[in-house]
C-alpha positions, 0 to 999 in steps of 0.5 A: 890498231884501234883507238882503245888499243892506242890509249892503253899503250900511249903513255908508254909509247909517248915516253919512248918516242920522246927518248928516240926523237928528241925534237918531239914535245908534249904538244906533239904527242898529245892524243885527243880522241878523234885527232889520231891522224892529226897527231900522226901528221905532226909526228911525220913532220918531226921524224920523217917517217910514214904514218904506217911506220909510226903506227908499227913503232907504237904497236911495238912499244 
Protein backbone atom coordinates (compact mmCIF):
# COMPACT_ATOMS: atom_id res chain seq x y z
CA UNK A 1 0.00 0.00 0.00
CA UNK A 2 1.41 3.40 -0.89
CA UNK A 3 0.75 6.64 0.96
CA UNK A 4 -1.84 7.88 -1.57
CA UNK A 5 -3.88 4.71 -1.15
CA UNK A 6 -3.61 5.02 2.61
CA UNK A 7 -4.84 8.62 2.61
CA UNK A 8 -7.87 7.60 0.58
CA UNK A 9 -8.88 4.89 3.06
CA UNK A 10 -7.64 6.44 6.26
CA UNK A 11 -10.75 8.18 7.64
CA UNK A 12 -12.84 5.07 7.19
CA UNK A 13 -10.17 2.81 8.65
CA UNK A 14 -9.56 5.15 11.59
CA UNK A 15 -13.16 4.88 12.75
CA UNK A 16 -13.18 1.10 12.46
CA UNK A 17 -9.88 0.76 14.33
CA UNK A 18 -11.20 2.92 17.18
CA UNK A 19 -14.29 0.70 17.40
CA UNK A 20 -12.22 -2.48 17.45
CA UNK A 21 -9.46 -1.25 19.78
CA UNK A 22 -11.05 0.95 22.43
CA UNK A 23 -7.66 2.02 23.85
CA UNK A 24 -6.73 3.93 20.68
CA UNK A 25 -6.90 7.71 20.81
CA UNK A 26 -7.05 10.31 18.05
CA UNK A 27 -3.36 11.03 18.74
CA UNK A 28 -2.51 7.36 18.17
CA UNK A 29 -4.29 7.47 14.83
CA UNK A 30 -2.90 10.76 13.57
CA UNK A 31 -1.32 10.15 10.20
CA UNK A 32 1.27 12.66 9.12
CA UNK A 33 3.00 12.35 5.80
CA UNK A 34 6.30 10.56 6.26
CA UNK A 35 5.26 9.31 9.70
CA UNK A 36 3.34 6.18 8.69
CA UNK A 37 5.87 3.79 10.26
CA UNK A 38 5.86 5.80 13.49
CA UNK A 39 2.07 5.61 13.62
CA UNK A 40 2.15 1.86 12.96
CA UNK A 41 4.61 1.50 15.85
CA UNK A 42 2.13 3.20 18.19
CA UNK A 43 -0.65 0.96 16.92
CA UNK A 44 1.54 -2.11 17.44
CA UNK A 45 2.12 -1.18 21.07
CA UNK A 46 -1.59 -0.66 21.74
CA UNK A 47 -2.95 -3.64 19.80
CA UNK A 48 -0.19 -6.25 20.05
CA UNK A 49 -0.37 -6.87 16.30
CA UNK A 50 2.48 -6.78 13.77
CA UNK A 51 2.93 -4.00 11.23
CA UNK A 52 2.00 -6.43 8.47
CA UNK A 53 -1.19 -7.45 10.27
CA UNK A 54 -2.15 -3.81 10.79
CA UNK A 55 -1.45 -2.89 7.15
CA UNK A 56 -3.58 -5.82 6.00
CA UNK A 57 -6.37 -4.81 8.38
CA UNK A 58 -6.31 -1.23 7.08
CA UNK A 59 -6.33 -2.51 3.48
CA UNK A 60 -9.44 -4.54 4.24
CA UNK A 61 -11.38 -1.45 5.34
